[in-house]
N, C-alpha and C positions, 0 to 999 in steps of 0.2 A: 504494499499498499505506499501511496508518495505521502512524502511527509510535508504538514501542512505548515507552510511558512508564515511566523508570526506578524511579520512586517506587514501582511496584506490586510490583517484584521483590524476592525476596530474596536473599542472598548466591550461593547454587547456581543459582538463576534468574541470575544477571548474568552470573555466570561462562559460563553454557551460551547466554546471548545474545551474547557476546563471540566466543565458537567459531563459533558460525551466520554472523556477519559476517566470520569471516577474522583476528580478534586471540586474541592471549594472554589465556587466563580468571585468570592470577593479575592481572591489571589491575581484575578485581571487585573486589577490596577496596577499591581506591582510587575505584572510580566508588562504590562504596556509602558512601563516607566522604565525598564532595563533595556525594551526593544526601539521603542520608538523614541525617545529624550535622548538615553545615554548611549543606546546604537551600539551595545556589548552582542559580537559576535561568539562568544562562548558562555553556555548554561552556566557553566564552573563559576563565573563570573557573577551570579546574582545570588549574593551572599544571604540576604533577606528569605531564600527559600530555601525547603528542606532538601537534603541530599537524594532521598527517594524521590521526590518530584524533581531535582535537574533529570536525572538518570532517566526518568519518564518522556520526560519534554526531550532527552538527546535521542532517544528512539523515534519518537510519534511527530517530531516539530524541526521545524529548520529556520535560521537568522539570515536567512538573505545572503548577500555580501557582491561586494563586485570587487574587480583589480582594474586598476590605472595602468591603461596599456599606452598611453601616449598625454604627455601635459606640455603644455605651451605658453608661456610668461610673456603678457606685453614689455617691451622694453620700458616704458614707466611705470612697470610694476601695477597699474590698476585693473588688468584683466588677466585671466588664468583660464586657459581653455583644456579639456580633461576629455580623450576618450576613454568610456568606462565597458568594460565585457563582464557579462553576466555568466553563470556556470554552463551555459548553453553555448557558448562562444559567441554568441550573438555581441553587438556592440554601438553605445551609441556618444553621443558628447551632449556634455553639459558645458556651461560657462560660469564662473563666479567675475562680477563686476562690483569692484569697489569704489564707493560714492561716499561723499562727505556724511553723511546720512545714515549709511550702513552698508551690509554687504549683501548683494543680490543674488542669490542663483536662478539660472536660466536652465530647466531642464528639461526632456525629453520626453515623449508619453507615447511613441512608437519608434521600431526600429525602422526607418525608411519611411515611406509617405505613397500615399496612393492620389492623392489631391491633383497633382500633374503642374501645379506652379511655375510658368515657363522660369522666372530668375531664380527659382529655390535649386540648389546642390542637391536637397535631401531627397526628392522625388524622381531623381535621377533615373535609379533601379528601384522605384517602386517600393512598396512596403512587404517588410518579410513578418510583422507579428507585432500584435501591442502587449505593450508591458502592465504589468501588472500593479498594482496600485503601491505594494512595497517596492519594487523597482524603481517607480518615481521617486519613491520616499529615500533610498537608499542614496541616490544622486546626492541627495542634499545631505545626508549624514557624513558622508563619504569625500565631500567637498570640507565640511568643518573639520574631519579629520585631520585631512592633506593638512589646513590652513591653520588649525588651531583657531578659529576664529566663527563667533554665532553668525549663521546666518539669519538676518531679520526680514528679509522681501525674497518671494518666490516669485517666478515666471513661467509660466508653462508657455514655452515660445521654442522649443529647442527643435529638434525632428520630430516629425509627426503632426497629427491634428487632433487635438485634444478632443474634440467632439465626436471623433470619429472612433475613440475609444472613452465613451461618455462615462461608464461607473466607475472605472477603474480611476479614471482622474478625479472626479466628484470624491472617489474614499480616499484617494491622495487627500485631497483638499480640506474635506474632515479630521483627517487624523493628524494632517503638519499643525492644522489650527486649534488643536483637541488642548485642553490644561495636560491629560496626558499624554501627549505629543510634544511637540515644539511651541505650543500658544503663539505662534508667529499670527498677528493679526490679519483677520480677511480682508482689512483695508491695506495691507500689504500683500496679496496677492494680486498676480494678474493673468488671465487666459486668455490665448491668442487663439483664434478662429478665422479660417479664409470665409467663414458665412454660411454656414450649415444651418438653415433657418431652423430647422423642427429642435436641432440641440440648443439654439439661443434659446426660443421658448421653454422648454424644458429646465435652463439651468435659474430664468428666471423665476421660476417658481420652488426652485430648492430654498430662495429666500436668503441666499447665500451673498452680503455686501461684498462681492470682490469685484474688482476693475474689467472691464469684458475690452478687448483689444481686437478691433475686426481689421486682418489686411485688406484693405480697399484696391489699392494701385492702380484705381482707374475712374474717371467719372461719369463713363455711359457704358451700358453694356456690348455695347460694338466692342469696344478696346476692351474689357473687362473678360469678354468671350474669352478672345485671344490669348491673353496673360494668364487667367485661372477657369479654367474648365468647368470650376465647380457652378459659375454663376450662369451658363448654361440650365443648368439642373434649378439654381435660385437665383436668379436675375434681383437686378436692383429694385424692382418694383415689390419684392417680397423680402428683400434684406433690410433697406431701411426703416420700412415700418416694424420689421421686426428688433431690431437695434435702438427704435423709439420705444417699444414696450418695453423691452428690458429696464432702460433709464427709467420709466415712470414706474415699475414696478419697484426695481431696487432704489432708487434714489440716487443713482451711481451714474455719472458722467461715463460716456462712450467715451475710448480713444479710438481713431481710426487713422491705423496704419499707413503709408502711402511712399513707397518707396519709386522715387524718381530715377527715370531711365532716361537715359539721353537720349533725343529726338523720337519719344514714343509717348511717352504721359507727362512730358513739362512742360508742355509750351503754356503760354500766357491762357490761350482761352480755354486747355486743361484746366486752369488753376479757377478760372471765374466758372466754369463747368463745375466743379467740385465746390464752389461757393453756395452755387444755386438748391447743389442736390442736398447740402447737408444743413441749409439756413433754417429748419424748423426744428432740428433736434440738440440736445445738450450732450458737446462733443468736443473734442481737441483731435486736433488732427497731428499725429507726428510725422514730420517730414525725414524721410530716410535717404540719403543718397544709396544708391546700391551700392551693395559689393559687386564686383566684377566676379564673374561665372564663368570660366572659359567657355565650360560647354555650350552656354546659353547665347554669345554672342553681344551679352550687354555691355554696355560702359556706362559710367557715372555721369550725372548734370554737374557742370562747371559749378562753384559755387556763386556765381553772381548769378547766373540763373534760378537757382535756390530760391536765394535772397529776393530774387522779383515775384516768384512761386508764393512764397511766404507773406509778400507785403500784398498783392491782390487778396489773399483769404481773409488777411485784416480788414481790409475795403471794404470786406463783406460783412465784418462782422462775427470772423469763424477765426477761433483762438487755433493758432498752430506754434508750434516750435521745431528745430530740428534736433535730431539724435544727435548729441556728443558722439562723436568718434571714439571709439574704443575698441581696441584686438585689430585692426586691420591688419598689425603684420602678423597674426598668429592663426591664418586662415578661418577668420572672424563667421562668414559665412557658415548658415548649417550645413551640414554635410560635406564641409570640404576636408576635415581633418580625418574625418572616417571614411571618404572615397580614396583620399591619399595612402593612409593605411593599407586599407583593401588592396590597392595595386601593388601593394608593395609585398602583398601575403599578412593577413590577417595573423597576428601570433595567438598563441593558445596560452602565453602566460600573464607576465604585467605586478606589477606593485600592488598588493592589498591597501585599495582606499576604504 
């Protein structure tokens, strides 16, 4: 029988697991603290749990674990990129970003991605599999162990589409924000989606006041269809009302991610059209000079044109900022480090994270 990965479980599920193996449910909180707060990888480290129970857990349960296959640190030291490998040999990327207000972990929710966005390296080989809630959580713990610093903010914006792995993504969020977990504020959690409308509506009903970041990247259906195939299924006429509904239900302003691609979506008329599209929604636009991806042939917009785009939005009452450059010297775009490592032959070892 396969062992139960305790990192996948909520407190209530931990209690149920204990009952099923003939143990007292009150031990559930202790186990959650060891597993989700302290991130122990050895049952013998659980000093307030009896030896008999530790031995039973050793037989029936697992504690997850990832290896660090690759680690890149930016020249300025403000960004660290990781390639983590799971026990089945699959690997994903995570990024630590150091800000004045805290430490942000950008984590992956899938191995690869099936959304097909043209400017993204993660989707080039398609999706391999979903990550379990504990595998998403393990990325945060591994970053904390490696740096010795507390992660204060989490962004589900690495490889994969979180709303395509809805249950595991939501379970991760509930655990990482729980008092028995890392107790990170819901308001310090951002979930990024390419625009899966049913998932956005369902997430609004979870009543979790997290920030929703929507990868928009185009102001009209014609252009967005070219850049993001998901738009053919959920066009802007469905996506924008769903975002408006999310903002109304949660009281949280939507963030729209807009990657500026030279000569594709960065002209003045695109900015004007975007301002018109978003004028009746509580939102913020995050302008991102695109990270070049060799396989896609896209180039970044010159800074002068970025500023002009931002000013046109401001003239139309749309709050917009330009994303701070972080990690451009360390394969910053999602999927680049994994693809480079795979081409070189994905190793089966690595450093325990």
